[in-house]
C-alpha positions in Angstrom: 6.5 8.0 25.3 7.6 11.6 23.6 10.8 9.7 22.2 8.3 7.0 20.2 5.9 10.2 19.2 9.0 11.9 17.5 10.2 9.0 15.9 6.7 8.2 14.4 6.8 11.7 12.9 10.2 11.1 11.5 9.2 7.9 10.2 5.9 9.7 8.4 7.9 12.7 7.3 10.7 10.5 5.8 8.0 8.0 4.1 6.3 11.4 2.6 9.8 12.8 1.4 10.5 9.3 -0.6 6.9 9.4 -1.7 5.7 6.1 0.1 2.8 7.9 1.0 1.5 8.8 -2.3 2.6 5.3 -3.7 0.4 3.7 -0.9 -2.7 6.3 -1.9 -2.3 4.9 -5.2 -2.4 1.0 -4.2 -5.5 2.0 -2.0 -7.3 3.8 -5.0 -6.5 0.8 -7.4 -8.1 -1.4 -4.6 -11.2 0.3 -4.3 -11.8 0.6 -8.0 -11.6 -3.1 -8.0 -14.1 -3.0 -4.9 -16.8 -0.7 -6.7 -16.7 -2.7 -10.0 -17.7 -6.1 -11.1 -14.1 -7.3 -11.3 -14.8 -8.2 -7.6 -17.1 -11.2 -8.5 -14.0 -12.7 -10.7 -11.1 -11.9 -8.3 -11.3 -12.2 -4.7 -10.3 -8.9 -2.8 -7.3 -10.9 -1.2 -6.0 -11.7 -4.6 -6.3 -8.3 -6.2 -4.8 -6.8 -3.1 -1.7 -9.5 -3.3 -1.5 -8.4 -7.1 -1.5 -4.4 -6.6 0.9 -4.8 -3.8 3.2 -7.0 -6.0 3.1 -4.5 -9.2 3.9 -1.7 -7.0 6.2 -2.9 -4.1 7.8 -5.9 -6.0 11.1 -5.0 -3.8 9.4 -5.5 -0.6 8.0 -9.3 -1.8 9.8 -12.1 0.0 11.0 -15.1 -2.3 11.8 -18.2 -0.8 
């Protein structure tokens, strides 16, 4: 239990140091801007989320 907790803290500190947390915050900000505007009637939330993630984390997208 303690080891798992320490490992989680370690991962959070590494992600913060690498800028992952800030990038994730920007993604959520972009998505929330989409939700509160009239764009949500033209593009579904799921499609917009996938588009934002693809733009910001293209290296994580699986390509078959």
